[in-house]
VEXLO-932701 format. One record per atom (N, C-alpha, C, O): residue in three letters; x, y, z. Coordinates in steps of 0.02 Angstrom, whole numbers, plus 50000, padded with zeros to 5 digits. Example, Ala and Ser with C-alpha at 12.3 -4.5 7.8 and 13.67 -1.06 7.14 Angstrom:
REM residues 2
ALA506604971650390/ALA506154977550390/ALA506604983550390/ALA507124983450423/SER506424988850354/SER506844994750357/SER506455000250394/SER506705005750402/
***
This chain:
REM residues 81
MET471555150250065/MET470895150250036/MET470845156149987/MET471025161750003/SER470595154749928/SER470525160049878/SER469965164749897/SER469525163049936/GLN469975170749868/GLN469455175649882/GLN468765173049861/GLN468275173949896/GLU468735169849803/GLU468095167149779/GLU467835161749826/GLU467235161549840/THR468275157449850/THR468075152149896/THR467825155149962/THR467305152949988/ARG468185160049988/ARG467985163250050/ARG467305166750041/ARG466875166450085/TYR467215170149984/TYR466585173549969/TYR466005168549968/TYR465485169650000/GLN466085163049931/GLN465555158049926/GLN465395154949994/GLN464815153650009/ALA465915153850034/ALA465815150850100/ALA465435155550147/ALA465075153250191/ALA465515162050137/ALA465205166950182/ALA464565169950155/ALA464255174150189/LEU464355168150096/LEU463785171250063/LEU463145170950105/LEU462735175550102/SER463055165650142/SER462445165050184/SER462415170450238/SER461885171850264/LEU462995173450255/LEU462995178750304/LEU462575184750283/LEU462305188250326/VAL462515185850219/VAL462125191550194/VAL461385190750214/VAL461095195350243/ASP461095185050200/ASP460395183850218/ASP460295183750293/ASP459815186650319/ILE460755180550328/ILE460705180150401/ILE460755187150432/ILE460365188750477/THR461205191150408/THR461295197850436/THR460675202150424/THR460465205750469/LEU460395201750365/LEU459785205750352/LEU459205203350395/LEU458825207450421/ALA459145196850403/ALA458595194150443/ALA458655195950517/ALA458145197050550/ARG459255196150542/ARG459355197150615/ARG459515204350635/ARG459525205950694/SER459645208650586/SER459885215350603/SER459335220250621/SER459475225450651/GLY458715218750603/GLY458175223550614/GLY458165229050562/GLY457825234050571/ILE458545228150509/ILE458555233050454/ILE458045230750402/ILE458065225150378/TYR457595235250385/TYR457085233750335/TYR457115238850279/TYR457275244650291/PRO456975236650218/PRO456975241550163/PRO456405246550173/PRO455855244650193/PRO456545252850159/PRO456005257850163/PRO455455256350113/PRO455555252650065/SER454885259250124/SER454325258450078/SER454535260250007/SER454815265649995/GLY454415255749961/GLY454595256949891/GLY455265254049870/GLY455415253649810/MET455665252049918/MET456325249049903/MET456255241549904/MET455945238649949/ASP456535238249855/ASP456505230949850/ASP457025227749898/ASP457595230049901/ARG456825222649932/ARG457265218949978/ARG457875216249940/ARG458425215949968/GLU457785214449878/GLU458345211849838/GLU458895217049829/GLU459485215349824/ASP458705223449828/ASP459215228749823/ASP459665228749885/ASP460265229649879/LEU459365227649943/LEU459765227350004/LEU460215221150004/LEU460805221550023/LEU459945215549982/LEU460345209449979/LEU460935210249931/LEU461495208049946/GLN460825213549875/GLN461375214649827/GLN461905219249858/GLN462495218049849/ALA461685224349894/ALA462165228849927/ALA462565224849979/ALA463165225949987/GLY462245220150013/GLY462595215950061/GLY463095211350028/GLY463645210250054/ARG462915208749969/ARG463385204349932/ARG463995208349909/ARG464555205849912/ILE463885214449887/ILE464445218749866/ILE464885220249925/ILE465505219949920/ALA464585221849982/ALA464965223250043/ALA465365217150065/ALA465935217750088/LEU465075211150058/LEU465435204950075/LEU466035204150029/LEU466585202450052/TRP465945205249965/TRP466505204649918/TRP467065209449936/TRP467655207749933/GLN466875215649954/GLN467375220549975/GLN467725218350039/GLN468325219350048/ALA467335215350085/ALA467635212850147/ALA468135207250134/ALA468665207050165/VAL467975202950087/VAL468445197550069/VAL469095200550044/VAL469635198050061/GLY469055205650004/GLY469655208749975/GLY470055212950024/GLY470655213750014/SER469735215550075/SER470095220150120/SER470245217250189/SER470545220650230/PHE470035211050201/PHE470145208050267/PHE470885207150282/PHE471265204650240/ASP471085209250342/ASP471775208450364/ASP471775204650432/ASP471635207650484/PRO471925198250430/PRO471895194350493/PRO472395196650545/PRO472315195050605/SER472905200250525/SER473405202550574/SER473125207850622/SER473435209450672/LEU472535210550606/LEU472235215650650/LEU471845212550708/LEU471615216050752/GLY471775205850708/GLY471505202350765/GLY470775200350762/GLY470555196250802/ALA470385203150717/ALA469675201350712/ALA469605195050669/ALA470015193750625/SER469075191250683/SER468935185550640/SER468615188050575/SER468345193550573/PHE468655184150523/PHE468355186250460/PHE467605187150468/PHE467315191850441/LYS467285182650504/LYS466555183050512/LYS466355189550546/LYS465885192950524/THR466705191450599/THR466555197750633/THR466645203650587/THR466215208150584/TYR467185203650550/TYR467325209050503/TYR466795209350448/TYR466545214750431/ALA466625203650420/ALA466145203350365/ALA465445205550388/ALA465105209250352/LEU465235203350447/LEU464575205350472/LEU464515212950478/LEU464005215850461/SER465045216050502/SER465045223350509/SER465005226750440/SER464615231350431/LYS465415224350393/LYS465415227250326/LYS464735226350292/LYS464495230950258/ILE464435220550300/ILE463785219150269/ILE463255223850298/ILE462865226750260/LYS463235224450364/LYS462735228850395/LYS462815235950371/LYS462325239250355/TRP463435238450368/TRP463545245250343/TRP463385245850270/TRP463175251150246/GLY463455240450232/GLY463255240450162/GLY462505241350155/GLY462275245050111/PHE462125238050198/PHE461395238950198/PHE461205246150213/PHE460815249250177/LEU461505248850266/LEU461335255650287/LEU461535260850235/LEU461175265650223/SER462105259750204/SER462325264250151/SER461845264150092/SER461695269350063/GLU461615258250073/GLU461145257550018/GLU460495261150033/GLU460205264449990/ILE460255260550094/ILE459635264050114/ILE459735271650110/ILE459315275250084/ARG460295274050137/ARG460445281250133/ARG460475283650062/ARG460185288850045/ASN460815279950019/ASN460875281949949/ASN460185281849915/ASN460025286349876/TRP459785276749929/TRP459125276249899/TRP458675282049921/TRP458305284949881/GLN458705283549986/GLN458295289050012/GLN458515295749983/GLN458105300149972/GLY459165296549971/GLY459415302649940/GLY459175303349868/GLY459035308849845/ASP459115297649833/ASP458875297749764/ASP458135299349760/ASP457895301949710/GLU457765297749813/GLU457045298749814/GLU456845306049828/GLU456275308049814/ARG457305309949853/ARG457145316949871/ARG457095321249811/ARG456965327249817/
***
């Protein structure tokens, strides 16, 4: 499966992860900014996934997406100070 195909197949994970994670954008931050950070994290997950380590791609991607959200919030809050 090509990286682009895997990315497109997993793209819905970004919305699902944000909806179920309990992570909300801080006041003044647009939800779309978090979604974009999640999409970038998913693309990075597609490129760095190593199935020989034993995790499924979905498990790996969900973790990367969630950390992408949290990183974006941290960066945004740092910019606001």
